[in-house]
N, C-alpha and C positions, 0 to 999 in steps of 0.2 A: 467272416470267411472261415472256412474250415478245410484242413487237409490232414491226411493221415501219414505218419512217418513210422518207420520201424526202428526200434532200438536194437543195436547189435546184441547178439546173444544167441543161445540155442533154445529153440522151442521144444515142446513135448515130443515132436517127431524127429528131433535131432537136426532140424534145419530151421532157418529163419530166426525170428525173435519176436518180441512183443510189439504189437502195433499200438501207437498212441495217437490221440487226437491233438492237433495243434490248431488253436483258434485265435481270433483277434484278442489282444490283451485288454485289460480293464480300461486302459487309457484310449483305446480305439485304434491302436497301431497294428498293422498287419505284417510287420517286419519279420516276425518269427514264422508266419505262414509262408511268406515268400522265400525265406531262407531254407525252409524244409523242402518246398517245391523245387528250388534251385538245386539242392543236393540230389533230389530224385531225378531231375532232368539230366544231370551230369552222369548219373549211373545208368541211364537209359540208353539202349542202343538205337541208332537212327532207324526210324520206321517200325519200331517195336510197339509203340502205343497205337491202338486202333483209332483214337480220337485226335491225337496230336502227332501226325505222321512226320512233321518236320522237326520235331523235338528230339534231342538226344545227340549222342556222339557216335560216329561210325567206327566203333572199336574193331570189329571184325575186318572191315575194309582197310583200316589203318595198319593192322598186322600184316595183311596180305601185301599191301603196296609199300610198306615200310615208311609211310609218311605220317607225321604227327597230325592229330586232329585239331590243330590250333585254330583253323578257320572256323570250325563248328563251335569250338569253345568261345571264340570271339563273338559269334552270332548269339550264343546264349548269354554272354555278358552284356551285349547291347540290349537284348530283350529284357533282362532283369535289372539293369542299372537304374531304370526309372523308379523302382520301388524302394531304393535305399538312398541314404545320403551320399554314399560312395561305395563302389563295388569294383574290386580288382581281382582278376583271375590270372595267375602267372604259372608258367610251367616250371616245376622245380626238379623233376627227374626225367631221364630219357628212356630208361629201360626198366620197367614199362613207363610210359609217360604218366607223370603225376602232376597234379595242379594244386596250387595253393589258392584257396578262395578266401577273400577278406571283405566281407560285407560290413559296412559301417551303418549301424542302425540310427534312426532318427532320435534326437534327444527326447528322453522320456519313455522310449520303447523298452519293453522288457525282453532281454536276451534269453532265449531258452537255454536250459542247462545242457540238454541233449538235443541235437538236431539229427534227422535221419542220416544214418551212416551206412 
């Protein structure tokens, strides 16, 4: 499997950063691929992706209604929990809502040094 993730930083245009390829590790585990995809889904706005319309967090709607997007984060956690030994996503801040993501990789899986941020 392969997914692309962006490393924080400033690109030549003053925006963005460098895109890196995250692939299945040498032992055959896809944990780093799913961790990168999870980070990207959490940053995605609901309905923003043309191919995955139900993926993402309704950030704009949450600001308007003043309701935390915990329901959508729980759906994302359920969707991605099957790919890790353990996955917990907990809200740590309220303004703005921030979430702590703790994926536990399978034994032998190589943890990436940088995941899409």
